[in-house]
N, C-alpha and C positions, 0 to 999 in steps of 0.2 A: 503494500499500500504506500509505504515512502517513497519506494522508487517510482511508482506511478505518479504521486504527487509531484516529485522533482522533475518527471518527465513533462508533465503538463506544464509546470512553470517555464520550461526551457522552450515549449512550442509556443506558449502565450509571449515570451520574450522574443522568440524569433519572429513571430507574427508583427509585433509591434515594430521590432527593427525594419522588416521588409516593408511595413505601411510608411514608417518615416523616409527610408530612401527612396520609397516611391513619389512621396509628396515632394521631397527635396529635388529630386531630377525633374520633376514636373515644373517647379518653382524656377529651376534654372532655364529651362526649355523657353518658359514664358517671358524670359529678359529678353529674348530676340524678336525684334521689332519686324523682321523680315517675315514672320508667320502671316501676315495680313496679306501677303502676296498669294497665299494659298487659299483665299476665300473662294468658296462656292455657294451656289444656291441650295439650302438644303432644308429639309424639313424637321424642325425642333420637335413634332410630335413624335416622328418616327423614332430620333434619337431618345427620346424619354421613353419610348416602350422598349427599347433595346436594353438601356440602362437599368429599367425596373427590373426586366427579366433577369438580367444579370444580378441584381443586388437582392432579389428576392430571399435567396436562402438564408443572407443576415438577416432579413427582417422576420421571417418564419422563425428563427433560431430564438429570436428577442420578441416573439410573439406580438409583432407589429405589424399592421397591415399596410400596405402601400396601394392608394388609389389614383388612377389617373381619370379625371374628367373625360366623357365622351365629348368628340369633337373633330374637327375638319382638320387638314393639313395646315401647318403654321410654317411658312415659309420666311427663311432668314438668310442674309448673306453671312457666310462666316466658315471656321475650320470645323467640320463636323466632330473631329476628335478632341478637340478643345471644349467644344459645346458638350460633349459627352463627360468630359472631367468636370464640368461645371455641374451638370446635372448631379453626376455620381456624388460629388461632394457635399450639395445641398441635401441629396436624400440619405446619403449616408450619417451626416449630421443629424438630421431629424429622426433617424432610427435610433441612433446611438443616444439621444437625450429624451427619447419618449418611453415613458413606463409601457411595461408588457399589458396587451389587452387594449391598446389604443391605436390609432392609425395615422398616417401622414398622407396627407392630400395635395395632390399634384395636379395644377390646373393650368392649361395653355390656351389662351385666347387672344384673337385678333381684334383690337379697339382701336378706332381711330389711326389707321395706318401703323399701328405698333402692335407686336407681339409682346404678349405679356405673360411671363412664366411666373406661377406662384408655387412655392413649396411651403406647406404649414405643417406644425406638428402639435402635440399637446405636452410637450415637455414643459421644463421649468421657464422656458423663455430666456431673453436677455435684458435687463434693466435698459430702460432708455439712455441712461447716462454712460453705459457701457458700450453699447452698439458701435460707435465711431472705433473705440480701441479694439475689439474683438477682430477687425478687419487687418491688423497689424500681424506680421509674421512673428510666430511662437508666441501667440497670446491666447491664454486661457483663463477661464474665470476662477478665480478663488473658490475652492469648495467643490469643484467639479468632479464626480466620481467617474464619469464616463471617459474610456479611455480615448486618446487622441494625440496629436502632434502639435496643436495651435497654428496648422498651416491652412487647413482647408477652407476657411473664409478669405483669407489673403489670395489663394489661389483663385477662388471665385471672383474676387475683386478685379485681380490682373486679367481674365478671361473677359470680364465685362468691360473694362478699359480698351483692350484690344479690338473688340468688337463695337466700340463706340455706344456702348449700352448704358443703361442706368442700373443702380442697385439700391434696394430700399429695404431694411429691417425694420419689422414693424410687429406689434402684438398680433398673436394669432386671433384667430376667431372666437368672439365672445372675451376678448382681452385675456387669453388664455394660450400660453405655448408661444412659438416663434412663428412668423409669417415673413419669408423672403420672396421680394418680388424684382425680377430682372425684366427690363423693358428693352426690346430690340427693335430697329427699323424692320417693317415687313420688306419682303423682296417680292419681286414678280417670279410667280412659279415657272419652272423649266418648260420649255415647249407650248408657251401661250403666245 
């Protein structure tokens, strides 16, 4: 039993190190302004479906349901891989901070020439006076029990900046949890 616990600790430490390395490599890659030359017209909804399918095992393990609203394609100009990183970080954070038996809501809507991506959770939220600070690299809120590197939201912010988008952290529905809204310019669908 002692050996099993030690092995479990080693596996957890290895997973944390792998996650940190992945986040650091992503952050370094985002410092390259040349990324914007690789932008294409892509469907943000399809990217969200793929990310949610990929992250579902983590959500099931935490007993958190991830729901994507029903809707049409939402075309944006961007790098599909970076937009997937943005979505993955937002949904991953929402799952990590949500209590078991709750849900994470992902909505994507086209409103007034803008694509609005919103990820809301039912976790503890982030106090209004801390929201600017948590966008900095390696910043975690005091007392947070959820595992993480403190890089997720800073990576999201950098992807948002590269795409000429906006980012807003707000109270979740009913002033409970956190709601992260990313607004991108809508793009003309291909072949139209």
